[in-house]
SERO-4910 file (N, C-alpha, C, O; in steps of 0.05 Angstrom, whole numbers):
BEGIN
 pado doro    nc1    nc2    nc3   cac1   cac2   cac3    cc1    cc2    cc3    oc1    oc2    oc3
  Met    A    -83    408   -157    -69    388   -174    -93    361   -181   -114    352   -172
  Thr    A    -83    358   -195    -99    330   -211    -89    311   -200    -66    304   -202
  Ile    A   -110    299   -184    -93    266   -172   -108    244   -195   -132    241   -190
  Ala    A    -97    229   -218   -100    208   -229   -104    184   -224    -83    174   -215
  Val    A   -122    165   -226   -128    146   -210   -127    117   -238   -145    109   -253
  Val    A   -105    109   -236    -98     89   -258   -117     58   -259   -119     43   -239
  Ala    A   -126     54   -277   -129     23   -286   -113      7   -283    -92      8   -295
  Glu    A   -120    -20   -258    -93    -28   -264    -94    -53   -283   -115    -63   -291
  Thr    A    -66    -63   -291    -64    -75   -324    -58   -105   -310    -67   -124   -322
  Arg    A    -51   -109   -296    -27   -133   -283    -56   -161   -274    -72   -159   -255
  Pro    A    -53   -182   -293    -71   -204   -299    -77   -210   -272    -57   -212   -259
  Gly    A    -99   -213   -259   -111   -218   -231   -113   -202   -214   -124   -208   -193
  Glu    A   -101   -173   -218   -108   -156   -204   -135   -145   -196   -142   -135   -217
  Arg    A   -152   -142   -182   -182   -134   -184   -179   -108   -158   -199    -96   -151
  Arg    A   -152   -100   -146   -166    -72   -137   -162    -55   -147   -152    -54   -169
  Val    A   -169    -36   -133   -163     -7   -153   -160     16   -124   -171     12   -102
  Ala    A   -145     36   -131   -123     56   -111   -138     70   -104   -128     76    -83
  Leu    A   -164     85   -105   -173    104    -96   -203     85    -93   -206     64   -105
  Val    A   -231    101    -69   -251     91    -71   -272    114    -69   -270    131    -52
  Pro    A   -295    113    -93   -312    127    -89   -313    147    -54   -305    170    -50
  Glu    A   -320    135    -44   -321    149    -13   -297    172    -12   -300    197     -9
  Leu    A   -276    157    -15   -254    182    -11   -236    200    -37   -214    212    -36
  Val    A   -260    193    -62   -254    219    -76   -272    247    -60   -259    267    -55
  Ser    A   -297    245    -53   -311    271    -45   -283    284    -18   -279    308    -15
  Arg    A   -273    269     -6   -254    276     11   -233    289     -7   -221    309      1
  Leu    A   -232    283    -21   -203    304    -30   -215    318    -46   -203    339    -53
  Ala    A   -237    314    -54   -248    339    -72   -257    361    -51   -266    381    -61
  Asp    A   -257    360    -22   -264    373     -3   -228    402     -3   -218    424      4
  Thr    A   -226    389    -10   -188    401      0   -176    418    -24   -158    435    -24
  Gly    A   -197    408    -52   -193    428    -72   -174    409    -94   -159    420   -109
  Gln    A   -177    383    -94   -160    371   -110   -182    355   -128   -201    341   -123
  Glu    A   -167    364   -154   -185    332   -174   -186    311   -180   -167    308   -196
  Val    A   -193    298   -179   -195    268   -187   -196    253   -216   -218    255   -228
  Ala    A   -179    240   -227   -188    233   -252   -178    204   -255   -157    192   -253
  Val    A   -204    200   -259   -202    164   -258   -206    146   -289   -228    139   -298
  Glu    A   -185    143   -301   -187    122   -321   -211    113   -328   -225    118   -309
  Pro    A   -225    101   -347   -243     98   -354   -239     50   -339   -218     37   -342
  Gly    A   -260     41   -328   -261     25   -314   -242     14   -290   -241    -11   -286
  Ala    A   -230     27   -277   -201     33   -268   -215     18   -242   -201      3   -229
  Gly    A   -251     22   -233   -259      5   -203   -282    -19   -211   -297    -29   -194
  Glu    A   -282    -24   -231   -298    -39   -244   -294    -68   -230   -314    -81   -224
  Ala    A   -266    -77   -225   -258   -108   -222   -269   -110   -193   -279   -130   -184
  Ala    A   -264    -80   -175   -276    -78   -144   -299    -69   -143   -305    -53   -124
  Gly    A   -319    -77   -163   -350    -66   -157   -358    -36   -150   -375    -26   -135
  Phe    A   -340    -24   -165   -344      6   -168   -343     19   -199   -322     23   -212
  Thr    A   -368     26   -209   -371     36   -233   -365     70   -230   -366     88   -212
  Asp    A   -359     67   -253   -354    103   -277   -376    117   -261   -369    139   -251
  Asp    A   -404    108   -256   -416    125   -249   -412    133   -220   -410    157   -217
  Asp    A   -411    119   -198   -403    116   -172   -386    147   -181   -394    170   -184
  Tyr    A   -355    132   -185   -336    160   -188   -342    187   -195   -332    208   -186
  Arg    A   -364    184   -216   -370    216   -227   -393    222   -209   -405    242   -216
  Glu    A   -403    211   -186   -430    223   -169   -415    229   -149   -426    245   -133
  Ala    A   -388    222   -141   -365    226   -122   -360    245   -127   -358    258   -106
  Gly    A   -354    264   -151   -339    283   -154   -320    284   -171   -307    305   -176
  Ala    A   -316    253   -184   -286    254   -203   -294    246   -239   -313    235   -249
  Thr    A   -266    261   -250   -280    267   -275   -266    239   -293   -243    232   -290
  Gly    A   -282    227   -308   -273    200   -317   -256    208   -350   -269    218   -368
  Ala    A   -231    202   -352   -219    206   -375   -195    182   -379   -181    173   -360
  Ala    A   -193    175   -404   -176    162   -415   -154    168   -410   -139    152   -397
  Asp    A   -145    195   -419   -122    211   -408   -113    228   -382   -101    249   -379
  Ala    A   -131    199   -353   -125    213   -339   -104    222   -324   -107    237   -305
  Leu    A    -71    209   -334    -57    219   -327    -36    250   -341    -16    261   -333
  Asp    A    -52    254   -362    -42    286   -367    -46    295   -352    -66    293   -338
  Gly    A    -25    311   -349    -20    335   -332    -29    335   -298    -33    354   -283
  Ala    A    -30    311   -294    -32    296   -261    -24    298   -248     -7    280   -247
  Gly    A    -22    319   -221      9    318   -206     12    294   -189     32    295   -175
  Ala    A     -8    268   -187      2    249   -178    -13    226   -188    -36    228   -197
  Ala    A     -1    202   -186    -12    187   -199    -21    156   -177     -1    147   -167
  Leu    A    -49    141   -170    -47    117   -155    -55    107   -163    -75    112   -176
  Ser    A    -44     78   -159    -41     56   -177    -22     31   -149     -1     32   -135
  Val    A    -51      7   -157    -39     -8   -136    -16    -26   -143      2    -32   -127
  Gln    A    -18    -32   -160      7    -49   -179     26    -26   -186     19     -2   -185
  Pro    A     51    -33   -192     75    -11   -206     64     -3   -225     50    -21   -235
  Ile    A     61     27   -242     62     30   -275     80     33   -282    101     32   -270
  Gly    A     74     41   -316     97     37   -332    120     59   -319    116     78   -303
  Thr    A    145     50   -332    162     78   -329    162    107   -344    163    128   -332
  His    A    161    104   -367    136    130   -368    119    139   -355    123    163   -351
  Arg    A    102    131   -345     83    136   -324     88    157   -304     79    179   -301
  Val    A    108    143   -291    126    145   -268    136    178   -274    133    193   -255
  Ala    A    148    188   -301    165    200   -304    149    229   -312    161    250   -313
  Glu    A    120    226   -317    106    241   -322     88    258   -293     80    281   -292
  Ala    A     88    234   -270     77    242   -249     95    263   -233    119    258   -236
  Asp    A     89    286   -217    103    308   -198    114    291   -176    138    292   -171
  Val    A     94    272   -161     99    255   -136     95    229   -136     74    219   -146
  Leu    A    110    218   -129     97    185   -134    109    176    -92    126    184    -76
  Ile    A     88    155    -92     96    147    -74     90    117    -64     67    107    -64
  Thr    A    108    106    -58    118     78    -54    102     66    -35     95     84    -21
  Thr    A     88     33    -23     85     32     -1     93      3     -2     90     -8     20
  Ala    A    102    -14    -24     96    -40    -30    121    -60     -2    145    -58     -6
  Ala    A    113    -74     20    130    -76     36    119   -111     51     97   -118     61
  Val    A    139   -122     47    130   -151     64    143   -153     77    167   -150     75
  Pro    A    121   -164    107    133   -167    123    148   -187    125    142   -206    111
  Gly    A    178   -189    143    192   -208    140    213   -213    112    230   -231    109
  Arg    A    207   -194     96    219   -206     67    238   -165     59    227   -144     65
  Ser    A    255   -166     50    266   -146     44    239   -136     19    225   -152      7
  Ala    A    238   -108     17    207    -93     -8    221   -102    -37    244    -98    -45
  Pro    A    209   -110    -44    224   -108    -81    219    -78    -91    203    -60    -87
  Leu    A    244    -84   -106    247    -60   -120    230    -52   -146    225    -68   -164
  Leu    A    219    -23   -146    200    -21   -167    205      4   -187    195      7   -209
  Val    A    220     19   -175    232     41   -189    266     55   -184    279     66   -166
  Thr    A    269     49   -204    297     48   -213    312     88   -211    298    107   -219
  Ala    A    331     92   -204    340    114   -210    343    132   -228    344    157   -225
  Glu    A    343    114   -256    340    121   -278    315    130   -280    312    152   -291
  Thr    A    299    122   -272    271    137   -281    256    162   -257    238    178   -256
  Val    A    279    152   -238    270    179   -222    281    199   -232    270    221   -228
  Ala    A    308    199   -250    318    233   -252    303    233   -287    311    250   -302
  Ala    A    285    217   -295    269    232   -312    257    236   -301    253    212   -297
  Met    A    237    249   -283    211    255   -268    231    297   -273    253    305   -279
  Ser    A    209    307   -268    208    332   -277    221    344   -254    224    330   -234
  Gln    A    228    368   -254    240    384   -231    226    389   -216    203    395   -223
  Gly    A    238    386   -179    220    391   -160    192    370   -161    170    377   -153
  Ser    A    198    348   -171    183    322   -163    191    320   -133    210    330   -121
  Val    A    165    301   -122    179    287    -98    171    254    -94    151    242   -101
  Val    A    192    247    -83    183    217    -91    194    203    -65    218    198    -58
  Val    A    163    195    -48    161    181    -13    166    145    -16    152    131    -30
  Asp    A    183    139     -4    190    107    -11    186     97     19    205     92     34
  Leu    A    154     93     27    149     80     51    160     54     59    162     49     83
  Ala    A    168     36     37    183     22     48    213     14     45    222     -9     43
  Ala    A    226     37     46    251     41     56    267     26     78    287     13     74
  Glu    A    257     29     96    262     17    122    269    -21    119    282    -35    135
  Ser    A    257    -25     98    256    -58     90    275    -65     58    270    -84     43
  Gly    A    296    -43     54    299    -52     32    293    -24     13    314    -14      4
  Gly    A    270    -11      5    260      9     -9    255      1    -32    269    -14    -45
  Asn    A    232     10    -41    223      5    -71    233     23    -98    229     21   -122
  Val    A    251     41    -80    265     62    -92    289     50    -95    297     35    -77
  Glu    A    303     54   -118    322     55   -117    338     79   -106    336    100   -118
  Gly    A    354     79    -82    379     99    -83    360    104    -51    375    105    -31
  Ala    A    329    106    -43    325    109    -30    332    105      3    332     82     10
  Lys    A    338    124     24    353    119     52    340    117     80    345    136     95
  Pro    A    329    101     88    310    102    115    317    132    122    341    139    121
  Gly    A    297    151    130    294    178    148    317    198    128    330    215    140
  Asp    A    320    196    106    333    211     98    323    231     77    300    228     70
  Glu    A    338    252     64    318    267     35    346    259     20    365    258     36
  Ile    A    351    255      0    372    256    -28    360    264    -48    336    265    -48
  Thr    A    373    269    -69    361    284    -98    368    260   -108    384    243    -98
  Ile    A    353    259   -132    355    237   -162    344    259   -181    322    271   -182
  Gly    A    369    261   -197    363    288   -216    354    311   -198    366    323   -181
  Gly    A    319    316   -211    313    343   -208    289    332   -183    272    348   -175
  Ala    A    291    301   -171    276    297   -158    273    300   -131    281    277   -128
  Leu    A    269    306   -113    277    297    -76    258    276    -71    233    275    -74
  Val    A    280    255    -62    271    223    -49    271    234    -21    286    252    -14
  Trp    A    247    219      0    251    209     19    250    182     22    245    164      6
  Gly    A    257    181     47    257    156     45    237    144     82    246    149    104
  Gly    A    225    137     79    204    122    112    224    114    132    244    101    127
  Phe    A    217    123    155    227    103    168    216    115    199    218    137    208
  Asn    A    201     83    213    187     80    236    166    104    233    165    123    247
  Val    A    146     98    206    125    121    201    109    116    221    103    135    236
  Pro    A    102    101    224     75     92    243     77    112    263     59    129    265
  Ser    A     97    113    280    112    129    309    104    152    306     98    166    326
  Gln    A    103    162    275    109    192    267     77    204    273     72    228    277
  Leu    A     54    183    274     22    183    277     21    167    301      8    146    300
  Pro    A     34    175    328     26    155    348     -5    148    347    -14    126    339
  Ala    A    -19    168    355    -55    167    361    -67    153    347    -84    138    356
  Arg    A    -59    154    313    -75    141    296    -69    114    291    -85     95    288
  Ala    A    -42    112    292    -20     75    281    -33     73    311    -46     52    310
  Ser    A    -35     84    336    -52     59    363    -77     56    358    -88     35    366
  Gln    A    -90     71    347   -120     63    339   -130     42    312   -151     32    305
  Leu    A   -100     42    301   -107     32    278    -98     -7    287   -111    -27    282
  Tyr    A    -72     -4    301    -69    -23    315    -88    -42    334    -92    -66    337
  Arg    A   -101    -14    346   -117    -31    374   -145    -53    356   -154    -75    362
  Thr    A   -151    -34    335   -170    -47    312   -163    -76    308   -177    -95    315
  Asn    A   -142    -78    297   -135   -100    291   -126   -126    319   -129   -150    316
  Val    A   -117   -117    340   -120   -131    350   -142   -144    365   -142   -168    370
  Val    A   -163   -124    372   -187   -131    380   -199   -155    369   -207   -175    380
  Asn    A   -198   -148    335   -213   -155    318   -196   -188    315   -213   -205    309
  Leu    A   -175   -196    317   -158   -228    319   -169   -238    347   -172   -262    351
  Leu    A   -174   -219    364   -181   -232    396   -203   -246    388   -202   -271    389
  Leu    A   -226   -235    379   -251   -242    378   -257   -258    357   -277   -273    356
  Leu    A   -237   -256    338   -235   -281    320   -232   -319    337   -243   -341    335
  Met    A   -216   -310    349   -202   -333    365   -222   -336    390   -212   -348    409
  His    A   -240   -330    393   -250   -326    425   -287   -347    413   -303   -344    395
  Ser    A   -286   -359    426   -305   -386    434   -336   -373    443   -340   -357    461
  Asp    A   -351   -381    431   -381   -366    430   -393   -387    449   -417   -385    453
  Ser    A   -380   -406    461   -392   -433    478   -397   -421    509   -377   -413    521
  Asp    A   -419   -421    521   -427   -418    547   -393   -448    568   -379   -447    589
  Leu    A   -395   -466    548   -379   -478    564   -353   -481    570   -343   -494    588
  Glu    A   -339   -460    548   -315   -458    546   -313   -422    534   -306   -421    510
  Pro    A   -318   -399    546   -318   -373    535   -282   -361    544   -274   -345    560
  Asp    A   -270   -379    524   -242   -363    527   -234   -375    498   -247   -387    481
  Leu    A   -203   -365    501   -198   -362    474   -189   -391    457   -172   -405    468
  Arg    A   -201   -399    433   -196   -429    428   -189   -419    401   -206   -406    389
  Pro    A   -162   -423    387   -159   -408    359   -166   -432    345   -169   -455    354
  Asp    A   -168   -423    318   -175   -448    299   -155   -443    278   -153   -426    260
  Phe    A   -139   -465    285   -114   -458    267   -122   -465    233   -103   -462    217
  Asp    A   -148   -473    223   -164   -479    206   -164   -466    187   -166   -473    163
  Asp    A   -161   -432    201   -169   -409    203   -142   -397    176   -118   -403    174
  Glu    A   -154   -386    164   -123   -371    146   -112   -354    160    -88   -352    158
  Ile    A   -126   -336    180   -110   -312    185   -103   -313    209    -91   -295    221
  Ile    A   -113   -346    224    -99   -344    251    -80   -364    240    -62   -357    255
  Ala    A    -69   -384    227    -57   -405    212    -38   -382    211    -19   -384    226
  Gly    A    -41   -354    193    -14   -347    185      3   -326    205     27   -321    201
  Cys    A    -16   -311    234     -6   -303    252      3   -317    276     11   -306    296
  Arg    A      2   -348    272     23   -361    296     48   -363    291     51   -369    267
  Val    A     72   -361    306    100   -373    298     99   -382    312     89   -402    302
  Pro    A    102   -389    342    112   -411    363     83   -431    366     61   -421    364
  Tyr    A     87   -454    371     54   -469    373     67   -495    393     84   -508    381
  Ala    A     64   -502    412     67   -526    426     98   -530    424    102   -554    428
  Gly    A    122   -517    419    154   -516    426    154   -519    395    173   -533    389
  Glu    A    138   -510    370    157   -507    356    152   -481    334    131   -470    337
  Val    A    166   -473    317    166   -446    302    141   -463    286    146   -486    280
  Arg    A    123   -455    281    103   -453    254    100   -438    232     93   -446    210
  His    A    109   -406    242    116   -387    221    138   -396    199    162   -396    202
  Ala    A    123   -403    171    147   -400    152    168   -382    150    191   -388    157
  Pro    A    162   -363    142    180   -336    136    198   -334    165    216   -318    166
  Thr    A    193   -345    181    204   -337    206    223   -358    213    243   -355    227
  Arg    A    213   -385    201    236   -411    201    257   -420    184    273   -439    183
  Asp    A    248   -387    160    271   -390    139    287   -376    156    308   -387    164
  Leu    A    278   -344    166    307   -330    177    313   -343    193    337   -339    193
  Leu    A    309   -362    215    318   -376    236    337   -402    219    350   -416    235
  Gly    A    340   -407    195    353   -433    186    341   -456    196    359   -470    204
  Glu    A    319   -467    201    307   -481    213    292   -501    194    286   -492    171
  Asp    A    285   -523    199    279   -540    178    253   -544    169    243   -563    180
  Val    A    235   -529    149    215   -529    145    194   -551    144    170   -548    147
  Ser    A    210   -574    138    180   -599    139    172   -606    173    153   -621    178
***
């Protein structure tokens, strides 16, 4: 199967859906990777980086591709040309944005597969149901439900790493006070704070509770 890496077109989007390091891993499984010119440039990866990793560069990377990788939603016509579509856009504490309509899915070829990993929070694909498989046109649509628990060992390792790094970020380096001293001016720590000093400081949580944000 050929996997296409799409160059992002949304203003301000500098990420790329696949880095050169992972191209070689896909190639080892027999997959071909086609990268649109300049796809990784804004993220610091040149076209030569991708070629050295085993990818091919092609302006028509999507032609004949079995899967297309993109950070931002790709155009309707591009979705319809793919055989595999995986959506992952989920916002903690909020409903997932609808990115793909049922009409678009119905335009995909017979036997196509759509995986909506955000189905549990509303879904990126219209009609997707958490934990269920449905058919739209000729495409099979699966909605994810509690996906991390289906890979408990790996999910626990990733969660562990995040927790430890957060604790280390809050740890004081002072010999006089070798304890946790969170700096709430730090963007990461401030974003993790929910209740503090008897008040709910996390704006999305306050919105859900209906409390005054002021």
